[in-house]
PDB file of N, CA, C, O and CB in Angstrom:
ATOM      1  N   MET A   1     -36.469  50.547 -22.745  1.00  0.00           N
ATOM      2  CA  MET A   1     -37.018  51.675 -23.474  1.00  0.00           C
ATOM      3  C   MET A   1     -36.750  52.943 -22.692  1.00  0.00           C
ATOM      4  O   MET A   1     -36.826  52.948 -21.464  1.00  0.00           O
ATOM      5  CB  MET A   1     -38.526  51.495 -23.729  1.00  0.00           C
ATOM      6  N   LYS A   2     -36.438  54.013 -23.394  1.00  0.00           N
ATOM      7  CA  LYS A   2     -36.199  55.312 -22.778  1.00  0.00           C
ATOM      8  C   LYS A   2     -37.270  56.297 -23.226  1.00  0.00           C
ATOM      9  O   LYS A   2     -37.693  56.302 -24.383  1.00  0.00           O
ATOM     10  CB  LYS A   2     -34.790  55.839 -23.134  1.00  0.00           C
ATOM     11  N   LYS A   3     -37.699  57.134 -22.278  1.00  0.00           N
ATOM     12  CA  LYS A   3     -38.664  58.189 -22.608  1.00  0.00           C
ATOM     13  C   LYS A   3     -38.242  59.466 -21.890  1.00  0.00           C
ATOM     14  O   LYS A   3     -37.602  59.427 -20.839  1.00  0.00           O
ATOM     15  CB  LYS A   3     -40.126  57.775 -22.206  1.00  0.00           C
ATOM     16  N   THR A   4     -38.614  60.597 -22.481  1.00  0.00           N
ATOM     17  CA  THR A   4     -38.317  61.900 -21.902  1.00  0.00           C
ATOM     18  C   THR A   4     -39.623  62.587 -21.523  1.00  0.00           C
ATOM     19  O   THR A   4     -40.588  62.579 -22.287  1.00  0.00           O
ATOM     20  CB  THR A   4     -37.497  62.774 -22.888  1.00  0.00           C
ATOM     21  N   TYR A   5     -39.640  63.179 -20.337  1.00  0.00           N
ATOM     22  CA  TYR A   5     -40.828  63.857 -19.829  1.00  0.00           C
ATOM     23  C   TYR A   5     -40.469  65.281 -19.450  1.00  0.00           C
ATOM     24  O   TYR A   5     -39.391  65.538 -18.913  1.00  0.00           O
ATOM     25  CB  TYR A   5     -41.425  63.102 -18.617  1.00  0.00           C
ATOM     26  N   LYS A   6     -41.376  66.206 -19.731  1.00  0.00           N
ATOM     27  CA  LYS A   6     -41.220  67.598 -19.303  1.00  0.00           C
ATOM     28  C   LYS A   6     -41.589  67.655 -17.826  1.00  0.00           C
ATOM     29  O   LYS A   6     -42.565  67.044 -17.391  1.00  0.00           O
ATOM     30  CB  LYS A   6     -42.115  68.585 -20.163  1.00  0.00           C
ATOM     31  N   ILE A   7     -40.797  68.396 -17.068  1.00  0.00           N
ATOM     32  CA  ILE A   7     -41.060  68.521 -15.634  1.00  0.00           C
ATOM     33  C   ILE A   7     -41.111  69.983 -15.233  1.00  0.00           C
ATOM     34  O   ILE A   7     -40.696  70.866 -15.983  1.00  0.00           O
ATOM     35  CB  ILE A   7     -39.990  67.783 -14.816  1.00  0.00           C
ATOM     36  N   GLU A   8     -41.621  70.219 -14.051  1.00  0.00           N
ATOM     37  CA  GLU A   8     -41.616  71.556 -13.459  1.00  0.00           C
ATOM     38  C   GLU A   8     -41.126  71.398 -12.029  1.00  0.00           C
ATOM     39  O   GLU A   8     -41.744  70.712 -11.214  1.00  0.00           O
ATOM     40  CB  GLU A   8     -43.046  72.237 -13.515  1.00  0.00           C
ATOM     41  N   VAL A   9     -39.998  72.051 -11.740  1.00  0.00           N
ATOM     42  CA  VAL A   9     -39.404  71.974 -10.411  1.00  0.00           C
ATOM     43  C   VAL A   9     -38.702  73.306 -10.132  1.00  0.00           C
ATOM     44  O   VAL A   9     -38.228  73.966 -11.056  1.00  0.00           O
ATOM     45  CB  VAL A   9     -38.402  70.763 -10.301  1.00  0.00           C
ATOM     46  N   ASP A  10     -38.639  73.698  -8.861  1.00  0.00           N
ATOM     47  CA  ASP A  10     -38.172  75.032  -8.492  1.00  0.00           C
ATOM     48  C   ASP A  10     -36.661  75.207  -8.383  1.00  0.00           C
ATOM     49  O   ASP A  10     -36.152  76.301  -8.627  1.00  0.00           O
ATOM     50  CB  ASP A  10     -38.771  75.400  -7.214  1.00  0.00           C
ATOM     51  N   CYS A  11     -35.937  74.151  -8.021  1.00  0.00           N
ATOM     52  CA  CYS A  11     -34.504  74.328  -7.811  1.00  0.00           C
ATOM     53  C   CYS A  11     -33.732  73.060  -8.159  1.00  0.00           C
ATOM     54  O   CYS A  11     -34.307  71.979  -8.284  1.00  0.00           O
ATOM     55  CB  CYS A  11     -34.227  74.729  -6.365  1.00  0.00           C
ATOM     56  N   ALA A  12     -32.423  73.212  -8.313  1.00  0.00           N
ATOM     57  CA  ALA A  12     -31.572  72.080  -8.687  1.00  0.00           C
ATOM     58  C   ALA A  12     -31.555  71.007  -7.598  1.00  0.00           C
ATOM     59  O   ALA A  12     -31.517  69.817  -7.907  1.00  0.00           O
ATOM     60  CB  ALA A  12     -30.145  72.561  -8.968  1.00  0.00           C
ATOM     61  N   ASN A  13     -31.583  71.408  -6.351  1.00  0.00           N
ATOM     62  CA  ASN A  13     -31.606  70.443  -5.258  1.00  0.00           C
ATOM     63  C   ASN A  13     -32.879  69.601  -5.304  1.00  0.00           C
ATOM     64  O   ASN A  13     -32.841  68.391  -5.078  1.00  0.00           O
ATOM     65  CB  ASN A  13     -31.493  71.161  -3.907  1.00  0.00           C
ATOM     66  N   CYS A  14     -33.990  70.239  -5.595  1.00  0.00           N
ATOM     67  CA  CYS A  14     -35.263  69.527  -5.718  1.00  0.00           C
ATOM     68  C   CYS A  14     -35.211  68.550  -6.902  1.00  0.00           C
ATOM     69  O   CYS A  14     -35.734  67.438  -6.823  1.00  0.00           O
ATOM     70  CB  CYS A  14     -36.435  70.531  -5.894  1.00  0.00           C
ATOM     71  N   ALA A  15     -34.585  68.973  -7.976  1.00  0.00           N
ATOM     72  CA  ALA A  15     -34.439  68.107  -9.144  1.00  0.00           C
ATOM     73  C   ALA A  15     -33.627  66.865  -8.788  1.00  0.00           C
ATOM     74  O   ALA A  15     -33.941  65.765  -9.243  1.00  0.00           O
ATOM     75  CB  ALA A  15     -33.770  68.869 -10.304  1.00  0.00           C
ATOM     76  N   ASN A  16     -32.579  67.037  -7.972  1.00  0.00           N
ATOM     77  CA  ASN A  16     -31.781  65.892  -7.530  1.00  0.00           C
ATOM     78  C   ASN A  16     -32.607  64.935  -6.682  1.00  0.00           C
ATOM     79  O   ASN A  16     -32.476  63.718  -6.810  1.00  0.00           O
ATOM     80  CB  ASN A  16     -30.563  66.366  -6.741  1.00  0.00           C
ATOM     81  N   LYS A  17     -33.456  65.483  -5.817  1.00  0.00           N
ATOM     82  CA  LYS A  17     -34.335  64.638  -5.000  1.00  0.00           C
ATOM     83  C   LYS A  17     -35.284  63.841  -5.885  1.00  0.00           C
ATOM     84  O   LYS A  17     -35.529  62.659  -5.641  1.00  0.00           O
ATOM     85  CB  LYS A  17     -35.138  65.494  -3.998  1.00  0.00           C
ATOM     86  N   MET A  18     -35.821  64.498  -6.923  1.00  0.00           N
ATOM     87  CA  MET A  18     -36.724  63.818  -7.852  1.00  0.00           C
ATOM     88  C   MET A  18     -35.993  62.688  -8.575  1.00  0.00           C
ATOM     89  O   MET A  18     -36.537  61.597  -8.744  1.00  0.00           O
ATOM     90  CB  MET A  18     -37.308  64.820  -8.872  1.00  0.00           C
ATOM     91  N   GLU A  19     -34.762  62.956  -9.000  1.00  0.00           N
ATOM     92  CA  GLU A  19     -33.978  61.944  -9.708  1.00  0.00           C
ATOM     93  C   GLU A  19     -33.759  60.712  -8.829  1.00  0.00           C
ATOM     94  O   GLU A  19     -33.939  59.581  -9.281  1.00  0.00           O
ATOM     95  CB  GLU A  19     -32.625  62.527 -10.152  1.00  0.00           C
ATOM     96  N   GLU A  20     -33.374  60.933  -7.583  1.00  0.00           N
ATOM     97  CA  GLU A  20     -33.145  59.814  -6.666  1.00  0.00           C
ATOM     98  C   GLU A  20     -34.425  59.029  -6.416  1.00  0.00           C
ATOM     99  O   GLU A  20     -34.400  57.800  -6.371  1.00  0.00           O
ATOM    100  CB  GLU A  20     -32.579  60.319  -5.340  1.00  0.00           C
ATOM    101  N   ALA A  21     -35.545  59.729  -6.255  1.00  0.00           N
ATOM    102  CA  ALA A  21     -36.824  59.055  -6.032  1.00  0.00           C
ATOM    103  C   ALA A  21     -37.224  58.226  -7.238  1.00  0.00           C
ATOM    104  O   ALA A  21     -37.728  57.113  -7.088  1.00  0.00           O
ATOM    105  CB  ALA A  21     -37.916  60.072  -5.714  1.00  0.00           C
ATOM    106  N   ALA A  22     -37.005  58.758  -8.435  1.00  0.00           N
ATOM    107  CA  ALA A  22     -37.346  58.034  -9.654  1.00  0.00           C
ATOM    108  C   ALA A  22     -36.486  56.785  -9.799  1.00  0.00           C
ATOM    109  O   ALA A  22     -36.985  55.725 -10.176  1.00  0.00           O
ATOM    110  CB  ALA A  22     -37.178  58.937 -10.880  1.00  0.00           C
ATOM    111  N   LYS A  23     -35.192  56.906  -9.500  1.00  0.00           N
ATOM    112  CA  LYS A  23     -34.275  55.769  -9.621  1.00  0.00           C
ATOM    113  C   LYS A  23     -34.659  54.621  -8.695  1.00  0.00           C
ATOM    114  O   LYS A  23     -34.410  53.458  -9.014  1.00  0.00           O
ATOM    115  CB  LYS A  23     -32.852  56.212  -9.323  1.00  0.00           C
ATOM    116  N   LYS A  24     -35.260  54.935  -7.554  1.00  0.00           N
ATOM    117  CA  LYS A  24     -35.633  53.912  -6.575  1.00  0.00           C
ATOM    118  C   LYS A  24     -36.971  53.253  -6.881  1.00  0.00           C
ATOM    119  O   LYS A  24     -37.376  52.323  -6.183  1.00  0.00           O
ATOM    120  CB  LYS A  24     -35.679  54.518  -5.199  1.00  0.00           C
ATOM    121  N   THR A  25     -37.659  53.721  -7.912  1.00  0.00           N
ATOM    122  CA  THR A  25     -38.978  53.188  -8.255  1.00  0.00           C
ATOM    123  C   THR A  25     -38.833  51.874  -9.002  1.00  0.00           C
ATOM    124  O   THR A  25     -38.013  51.752  -9.911  1.00  0.00           O
ATOM    125  CB  THR A  25     -39.774  54.199  -9.102  1.00  0.00           C
ATOM    126  N   ALA A  26     -39.637  50.890  -8.611  1.00  0.00           N
ATOM    127  CA  ALA A  26     -39.628  49.594  -9.285  1.00  0.00           C
ATOM    128  C   ALA A  26     -40.006  49.766 -10.753  1.00  0.00           C
ATOM    129  O   ALA A  26     -40.966  50.465 -11.078  1.00  0.00           O
ATOM    130  CB  ALA A  26     -40.594  48.609  -8.589  1.00  0.00           C
ATOM    131  N   GLY A  27     -39.249  49.126 -11.628  1.00  0.00           N
ATOM    132  CA  GLY A  27     -39.504  49.225 -13.059  1.00  0.00           C
ATOM    133  C   GLY A  27     -38.642  50.254 -13.764  1.00  0.00           C
ATOM    134  O   GLY A  27     -38.608  50.304 -14.994  1.00  0.00           O
ATOM    135  N   VAL A  28     -37.936  51.086 -12.984  1.00  0.00           N
ATOM    136  CA  VAL A  28     -37.048  52.101 -13.556  1.00  0.00           C
ATOM    137  C   VAL A  28     -35.623  51.559 -13.519  1.00  0.00           C
ATOM    138  O   VAL A  28     -35.108  51.208 -12.458  1.00  0.00           O
ATOM    139  CB  VAL A  28     -37.154  53.464 -12.775  1.00  0.00           C
ATOM    140  N   LYS A  29     -34.998  51.496 -14.686  1.00  0.00           N
ATOM    141  CA  LYS A  29     -33.603  51.058 -14.783  1.00  0.00           C
ATOM    142  C   LYS A  29     -32.663  52.212 -14.461  1.00  0.00           C
ATOM    143  O   LYS A  29     -31.667  52.031 -13.761  1.00  0.00           O
ATOM    144  CB  LYS A  29     -33.301  50.501 -16.190  1.00  0.00           C
ATOM    145  N   ASP A  30     -32.982  53.404 -14.974  1.00  0.00           N
ATOM    146  CA  ASP A  30     -32.186  54.597 -14.703  1.00  0.00           C
ATOM    147  C   ASP A  30     -33.057  55.825 -14.941  1.00  0.00           C
ATOM    148  O   ASP A  30     -34.023  55.783 -15.703  1.00  0.00           O
ATOM    149  CB  ASP A  30     -30.903  54.637 -15.596  1.00  0.00           C
ATOM    150  N   ALA A  31     -32.695  56.916 -14.276  1.00  0.00           N
ATOM    151  CA  ALA A  31     -33.408  58.180 -14.453  1.00  0.00           C
ATOM    152  C   ALA A  31     -32.428  59.325 -14.304  1.00  0.00           C
ATOM    153  O   ALA A  31     -31.546  59.292 -13.446  1.00  0.00           O
ATOM    154  CB  ALA A  31     -34.571  58.317 -13.438  1.00  0.00           C
ATOM    155  N   VAL A  32     -32.586  60.342 -15.142  1.00  0.00           N
ATOM    156  CA  VAL A  32     -31.755  61.533 -15.083  1.00  0.00           C
ATOM    157  C   VAL A  32     -32.670  62.747 -15.181  1.00  0.00           C
ATOM    158  O   VAL A  32     -33.468  62.859 -16.112  1.00  0.00           O
ATOM    159  CB  VAL A  32     -30.677  61.538 -16.220  1.00  0.00           C
ATOM    160  N   VAL A  33     -32.549  63.652 -14.218  1.00  0.00           N
ATOM    161  CA  VAL A  33     -33.317  64.892 -14.228  1.00  0.00           C
ATOM    162  C   VAL A  33     -32.359  66.033 -14.542  1.00  0.00           C
ATOM    163  O   VAL A  33     -31.334  66.201 -13.881  1.00  0.00           O
ATOM    164  CB  VAL A  33     -34.049  65.126 -12.861  1.00  0.00           C
ATOM    165  N   ASN A  34     -32.706  66.813 -15.556  1.00  0.00           N
ATOM    166  CA  ASN A  34     -31.894  67.970 -15.938  1.00  0.00           C
ATOM    167  C   ASN A  34     -32.671  69.226 -15.560  1.00  0.00           C
ATOM    168  O   ASN A  34     -33.684  69.558 -16.176  1.00  0.00           O
ATOM    169  CB  ASN A  34     -31.548  67.954 -17.477  1.00  0.00           C
ATOM    170  N   PHE A  35     -32.179  69.915 -14.538  1.00  0.00           N
ATOM    171  CA  PHE A  35     -32.857  71.117 -14.057  1.00  0.00           C
ATOM    172  C   PHE A  35     -32.826  72.241 -15.090  1.00  0.00           C
ATOM    173  O   PHE A  35     -33.788  73.000 -15.211  1.00  0.00           O
ATOM    174  CB  PHE A  35     -32.221  71.592 -12.759  1.00  0.00           C
ATOM    175  N   MET A  36     -31.733  72.348 -15.831  1.00  0.00           N
ATOM    176  CA  MET A  36     -31.598  73.434 -16.810  1.00  0.00           C
ATOM    177  C   MET A  36     -32.614  73.316 -17.947  1.00  0.00           C
ATOM    178  O   MET A  36     -33.150  74.326 -18.403  1.00  0.00           O
ATOM    179  CB  MET A  36     -30.185  73.446 -17.384  1.00  0.00           C
ATOM    180  N   THR A  37     -32.879  72.110 -18.401  1.00  0.00           N
ATOM    181  CA  THR A  37     -33.827  71.920 -19.509  1.00  0.00           C
ATOM    182  C   THR A  37     -35.222  71.543 -19.022  1.00  0.00           C
ATOM    183  O   THR A  37     -36.158  71.455 -19.816  1.00  0.00           O
ATOM    184  CB  THR A  37     -33.314  70.846 -20.456  1.00  0.00           C
ATOM    185  N   LEU A  38     -35.359  71.318 -17.708  1.00  0.00           N
ATOM    186  CA  LEU A  38     -36.621  70.879 -17.096  1.00  0.00           C
ATOM    187  C   LEU A  38     -37.158  69.621 -17.785  1.00  0.00           C
ATOM    188  O   LEU A  38     -38.312  69.559 -18.209  1.00  0.00           O
ATOM    189  CB  LEU A  38     -37.673  72.007 -17.165  1.00  0.00           C
ATOM    190  N   LYS A  39     -36.274  68.620 -17.879  1.00  0.00           N
ATOM    191  CA  LYS A  39     -36.653  67.344 -18.475  1.00  0.00           C
ATOM    192  C   LYS A  39     -36.171  66.193 -17.610  1.00  0.00           C
ATOM    193  O   LYS A  39     -35.137  66.276 -16.946  1.00  0.00           O
ATOM    194  CB  LYS A  39     -36.086  67.218 -19.893  1.00  0.00           C
ATOM    195  N   MET A  40     -36.943  65.120 -17.634  1.00  0.00           N
ATOM    196  CA  MET A  40     -36.576  63.887 -16.955  1.00  0.00           C
ATOM    197  C   MET A  40     -36.488  62.784 -17.999  1.00  0.00           C
ATOM    198  O   MET A  40     -37.452  62.517 -18.717  1.00  0.00           O
ATOM    199  CB  MET A  40     -37.603  63.524 -15.832  1.00  0.00           C
ATOM    200  N   ASN A  41     -35.327  62.146 -18.079  1.00  0.00           N
ATOM    201  CA  ASN A  41     -35.145  61.006 -18.964  1.00  0.00           C
ATOM    202  C   ASN A  41     -35.234  59.749 -18.120  1.00  0.00           C
ATOM    203  O   ASN A  41     -34.510  59.596 -17.136  1.00  0.00           O
ATOM    204  CB  ASN A  41     -33.785  61.081 -19.730  1.00  0.00           C
ATOM    205  N   VAL A  42     -36.126  58.849 -18.510  1.00  0.00           N
ATOM    206  CA  VAL A  42     -36.337  57.622 -17.752  1.00  0.00           C
ATOM    207  C   VAL A  42     -36.076  56.430 -18.661  1.00  0.00           C
ATOM    208  O   VAL A  42     -36.606  56.343 -19.768  1.00  0.00           O
ATOM    209  CB  VAL A  42     -37.775  57.565 -17.163  1.00  0.00           C
ATOM    210  N   GLU A  43     -35.241  55.509 -18.166  1.00  0.00           N
ATOM    211  CA  GLU A  43     -35.022  54.245 -18.860  1.00  0.00           C
ATOM    212  C   GLU A  43     -35.743  53.171 -18.055  1.00  0.00           C
ATOM    213  O   GLU A  43     -35.501  53.005 -16.859  1.00  0.00           O
ATOM    214  CB  GLU A  43     -33.480  53.919 -19.022  1.00  0.00           C
ATOM    215  N   PHE A  44     -36.628  52.447 -18.724  1.00  0.00           N
ATOM    216  CA  PHE A  44     -37.449  51.447 -18.054  1.00  0.00           C
ATOM    217  C   PHE A  44     -36.831  50.064 -18.170  1.00  0.00           C
ATOM    218  O   PHE A  44     -36.138  49.762 -19.142  1.00  0.00           O
ATOM    219  CB  PHE A  44     -38.857  51.441 -18.633  1.00  0.00           C
ATOM    220  N   GLU A  45     -37.085  49.224 -17.171  1.00  0.00           N
ATOM    221  CA  GLU A  45     -36.643  47.840 -17.226  1.00  0.00           C
ATOM    222  C   GLU A  45     -37.445  47.112 -18.297  1.00  0.00           C
ATOM    223  O   GLU A  45     -38.576  47.490 -18.603  1.00  0.00           O
ATOM    224  CB  GLU A  45     -36.799  47.145 -15.842  1.00  0.00           C
ATOM    225  N   ASP A  46     -36.850  46.062 -18.866  1.00  0.00           N
ATOM    226  CA  ASP A  46     -37.524  45.274 -19.900  1.00  0.00           C
ATOM    227  C   ASP A  46     -38.836  44.713 -19.363  1.00  0.00           C
ATOM    228  O   ASP A  46     -38.880  44.156 -18.266  1.00  0.00           O
ATOM    229  CB  ASP A  46     -36.613  44.130 -20.395  1.00  0.00           C
ATOM    230  N   GLY A  47     -39.896  44.861 -20.138  1.00  0.00           N
ATOM    231  CA  GLY A  47     -41.199  44.318 -19.779  1.00  0.00           C
ATOM    232  C   GLY A  47     -41.994  45.168 -18.806  1.00  0.00           C
ATOM    233  O   GLY A  47     -43.096  44.782 -18.416  1.00  0.00           O
ATOM    234  N   ALA A  48     -41.469  46.305 -18.408  1.00  0.00           N
ATOM    235  CA  ALA A  48     -42.181  47.163 -17.451  1.00  0.00           C
ATOM    236  C   ALA A  48     -43.360  47.848 -18.131  1.00  0.00           C
ATOM    237  O   ALA A  48     -43.274  48.244 -19.294  1.00  0.00           O
ATOM    238  CB  ALA A  48     -41.227  48.220 -16.844  1.00  0.00           C
ATOM    239  N   ASP A  49     -44.467  47.985 -17.393  1.00  0.00           N
ATOM    240  CA  ASP A  49     -45.631  48.727 -17.873  1.00  0.00           C
ATOM    241  C   ASP A  49     -45.357  50.213 -17.625  1.00  0.00           C
ATOM    242  O   ASP A  49     -45.450  50.690 -16.494  1.00  0.00           O
ATOM    243  CB  ASP A  49     -46.963  48.254 -17.154  1.00  0.00           C
ATOM    244  N   ILE A  50     -45.023  50.924 -18.679  1.00  0.00           N
ATOM    245  CA  ILE A  50     -44.559  52.309 -18.574  1.00  0.00           C
ATOM    246  C   ILE A  50     -45.561  53.197 -17.852  1.00  0.00           C
ATOM    247  O   ILE A  50     -45.171  54.003 -17.008  1.00  0.00           O
ATOM    248  CB  ILE A  50     -44.283  52.873 -19.954  1.00  0.00           C
ATOM    249  N   ASN A  51     -46.843  53.063 -18.169  1.00  0.00           N
ATOM    250  CA  ASN A  51     -47.853  53.929 -17.546  1.00  0.00           C
ATOM    251  C   ASN A  51     -47.936  53.728 -16.042  1.00  0.00           C
ATOM    252  O   ASN A  51     -47.987  54.699 -15.288  1.00  0.00           O
ATOM    253  CB  ASN A  51     -49.213  53.675 -18.165  1.00  0.00           C
ATOM    254  N   SER A  52     -47.950  52.470 -15.597  1.00  0.00           N
ATOM    255  CA  SER A  52     -48.050  52.233 -14.155  1.00  0.00           C
ATOM    256  C   SER A  52     -46.752  52.598 -13.445  1.00  0.00           C
ATOM    257  O   SER A  52     -46.784  53.081 -12.313  1.00  0.00           O
ATOM    258  CB  SER A  52     -48.404  50.769 -13.877  1.00  0.00           C
ATOM    259  N   VAL A  53     -45.608  52.372 -14.096  1.00  0.00           N
ATOM    260  CA  VAL A  53     -44.330  52.768 -13.492  1.00  0.00           C
ATOM    261  C   VAL A  53     -44.278  54.277 -13.329  1.00  0.00           C
ATOM    262  O   VAL A  53     -43.851  54.764 -12.282  1.00  0.00           O
ATOM    263  CB  VAL A  53     -43.140  52.279 -14.349  1.00  0.00           C
ATOM    264  N   MET A  54     -44.701  55.031 -14.340  1.00  0.00           N
ATOM    265  CA  MET A  54     -44.656  56.491 -14.242  1.00  0.00           C
ATOM    266  C   MET A  54     -45.616  57.020 -13.182  1.00  0.00           C
ATOM    267  O   MET A  54     -45.334  58.048 -12.566  1.00  0.00           O
ATOM    268  CB  MET A  54     -44.983  57.117 -15.590  1.00  0.00           C
ATOM    269  N   LYS A  55     -46.731  56.352 -12.955  1.00  0.00           N
ATOM    270  CA  LYS A  55     -47.629  56.754 -11.862  1.00  0.00           C
ATOM    271  C   LYS A  55     -46.911  56.623 -10.527  1.00  0.00           C
ATOM    272  O   LYS A  55     -47.062  57.472  -9.649  1.00  0.00           O
ATOM    273  CB  LYS A  55     -48.922  55.897 -11.864  1.00  0.00           C
ATOM    274  N   GLU A  56     -46.125  55.550 -10.375  1.00  0.00           N
ATOM    275  CA  GLU A  56     -45.349  55.358  -9.142  1.00  0.00           C
ATOM    276  C   GLU A  56     -44.221  56.375  -9.041  1.00  0.00           C
ATOM    277  O   GLU A  56     -43.930  56.873  -7.954  1.00  0.00           O
ATOM    278  CB  GLU A  56     -44.777  53.934  -9.083  1.00  0.00           C
ATOM    279  N   VAL A  57     -43.579  56.690 -10.174  1.00  0.00           N
ATOM    280  CA  VAL A  57     -42.515  57.709 -10.178  1.00  0.00           C
ATOM    281  C   VAL A  57     -43.085  59.037  -9.700  1.00  0.00           C
ATOM    282  O   VAL A  57     -42.483  59.704  -8.858  1.00  0.00           O
ATOM    283  CB  VAL A  57     -41.890  57.866 -11.602  1.00  0.00           C
ATOM    284  N   ILE A  58     -44.232  59.421 -10.225  1.00  0.00           N
ATOM    285  CA  ILE A  58     -44.869  60.683  -9.815  1.00  0.00           C
ATOM    286  C   ILE A  58     -45.167  60.661  -8.321  1.00  0.00           C
ATOM    287  O   ILE A  58     -44.887  61.626  -7.610  1.00  0.00           O
ATOM    288  CB  ILE A  58     -46.173  60.929 -10.618  1.00  0.00           C
ATOM    289  N   LYS A  59     -45.740  59.552  -7.848  1.00  0.00           N
ATOM    290  CA  LYS A  59     -46.072  59.425  -6.432  1.00  0.00           C
ATOM    291  C   LYS A  59     -44.815  59.550  -5.571  1.00  0.00           C
ATOM    292  O   LYS A  59     -44.822  60.255  -4.562  1.00  0.00           O
ATOM    293  CB  LYS A  59     -46.775  58.080  -6.161  1.00  0.00           C
ATOM    294  N   ASN A  60     -43.736  58.871  -5.965  1.00  0.00           N
ATOM    295  CA  ASN A  60     -42.491  58.919  -5.195  1.00  0.00           C
ATOM    296  C   ASN A  60     -41.847  60.301  -5.242  1.00  0.00           C
ATOM    297  O   ASN A  60     -41.292  60.758  -4.243  1.00  0.00           O
ATOM    298  CB  ASN A  60     -41.511  57.877  -5.717  1.00  0.00           C
ATOM    299  N   CYS A  61     -41.915  60.967  -6.388  1.00  0.00           N
ATOM    300  CA  CYS A  61     -41.355  62.313  -6.501  1.00  0.00           C
ATOM    301  C   CYS A  61     -42.140  63.308  -5.655  1.00  0.00           C
ATOM    302  O   CYS A  61     -41.553  64.214  -5.063  1.00  0.00           O
ATOM    303  CB  CYS A  61     -41.341  62.763  -7.963  1.00  0.00           C
ATOM    304  N   LYS A  62     -43.453  63.150  -5.591  1.00  0.00           N
ATOM    305  CA  LYS A  62     -44.295  64.050  -4.783  1.00  0.00           C
ATOM    306  C   LYS A  62     -43.991  63.903  -3.298  1.00  0.00           C
ATOM    307  O   LYS A  62     -44.181  64.846  -2.531  1.00  0.00           O
ATOM    308  CB  LYS A  62     -45.785  63.771  -5.039  1.00  0.00           C
ATOM    309  N   ILE A  63     -43.517  62.719  -2.882  1.00  0.00           N
ATOM    310  CA  ILE A  63     -43.168  62.509  -1.477  1.00  0.00           C
ATOM    311  C   ILE A  63     -41.972  63.384  -1.105  1.00  0.00           C
ATOM    312  O   ILE A  63     -41.962  64.001  -0.039  1.00  0.00           O
ATOM    313  CB  ILE A  63     -42.855  61.013  -1.205  1.00  0.00           C
ATOM    314  N   VAL A  64     -40.965  63.439  -1.978  1.00  0.00           N
ATOM    315  CA  VAL A  64     -39.753  64.214  -1.657  1.00  0.00           C
ATOM    316  C   VAL A  64     -39.858  65.677  -2.048  1.00  0.00           C
ATOM    317  O   VAL A  64     -39.178  66.527  -1.472  1.00  0.00           O
ATOM    318  CB  VAL A  64     -38.557  63.607  -2.344  1.00  0.00           C
ATOM    319  N   GLU A  65     -40.705  65.976  -3.021  1.00  0.00           N
ATOM    320  CA  GLU A  65     -40.857  67.368  -3.502  1.00  0.00           C
ATOM    321  C   GLU A  65     -42.317  67.561  -3.901  1.00  0.00           C
ATOM    322  O   GLU A  65     -42.675  67.321  -5.054  1.00  0.00           O
ATOM    323  CB  GLU A  65     -39.884  67.681  -4.726  1.00  0.00           C
ATOM    324  N   ASP A  66     -43.160  67.989  -2.970  1.00  0.00           N
ATOM    325  CA  ASP A  66     -44.607  67.978  -3.184  1.00  0.00           C
ATOM    326  C   ASP A  66     -45.113  68.948  -4.229  1.00  0.00           C
ATOM    327  O   ASP A  66     -46.234  68.779  -4.709  1.00  0.00           O
ATOM    328  CB  ASP A  66     -45.284  68.264  -1.919  1.00  0.00           C
ATOM    329  N   ASP A  67     -44.335  69.969  -4.608  1.00  0.00           N
ATOM    330  CA  ASP A  67     -44.835  70.902  -5.610  1.00  0.00           C
ATOM    331  C   ASP A  67     -44.226  70.676  -7.002  1.00  0.00           C
ATOM    332  O   ASP A  67     -44.320  71.548  -7.866  1.00  0.00           O
ATOM    333  CB  ASP A  67     -44.560  72.316  -5.161  1.00  0.00           C
ATOM    334  N   CYS A  68     -43.608  69.521  -7.218  1.00  0.00           N
ATOM    335  CA  CYS A  68     -43.052  69.213  -8.542  1.00  0.00           C
ATOM    336  C   CYS A  68     -44.159  68.694  -9.472  1.00  0.00           C
ATOM    337  O   CYS A  68     -45.202  68.228  -9.013  1.00  0.00           O
ATOM    338  CB  CYS A  68     -41.904  68.164  -8.424  1.00  0.00           C
ATOM    339  N   GLU A  69     -43.917  68.782 -10.753  1.00  0.00           N
ATOM    340  CA  GLU A  69     -44.849  68.263 -11.753  1.00  0.00           C
ATOM    341  C   GLU A  69     -44.068  67.455 -12.788  1.00  0.00           C
ATOM    342  O   GLU A  69     -42.959  67.827 -13.172  1.00  0.00           O
ATOM    343  CB  GLU A  69     -45.643  69.422 -12.436  1.00  0.00           C
ATOM    344  N   ILE A  70     -44.656  66.353 -13.231  1.00  0.00           N
ATOM    345  CA  ILE A  70     -44.124  65.573 -14.345  1.00  0.00           C
ATOM    346  C   ILE A  70     -45.264  65.437 -15.336  1.00  0.00           C
ATOM    347  O   ILE A  70     -46.333  64.929 -14.997  1.00  0.00           O
ATOM    348  CB  ILE A  70     -43.567  64.154 -13.881  1.00  0.00           C
ATOM    349  N   TYR A  71     -45.041  65.886 -16.545  1.00  0.00           N
ATOM    350  CA  TYR A  71     -46.088  65.873 -17.580  1.00  0.00           C
ATOM    351  C   TYR A  71     -45.944  64.641 -18.442  1.00  0.00           C
ATOM    352  O   TYR A  71     -44.949  64.476 -19.147  1.00  0.00           O
ATOM    353  CB  TYR A  71     -46.023  67.145 -18.456  1.00  0.00           C
ATOM    354  N   LEU A  72     -46.948  63.770 -18.385  1.00  0.00           N
ATOM    355  CA  LEU A  72     -46.912  62.523 -19.145  1.00  0.00           C
ATOM    356  C   LEU A  72     -47.390  62.716 -20.560  1.00  0.00           C
ATOM    357  O   LEU A  72     -47.423  61.762 -21.336  1.00  0.00           O
ATOM    358  CB  LEU A  72     -47.746  61.467 -18.468  1.00  0.00           C
TER     359      LEU A  72
END
């Protein structure tokens, strides 16, 4: 399943850090962050609990970029 989330991030480099952090999260099959549109597209692994996976994505993104926001 794929979902799109609105994000808030200050620069393209920070967006790349968020993308890499999201991709490394368990339950995420793929993730793409578009700095120009301020959106994150996340593809989840089959059977993944989307809500708990996104909580981990947020936590992992905050580690690399503490002032980023992902709106669920």
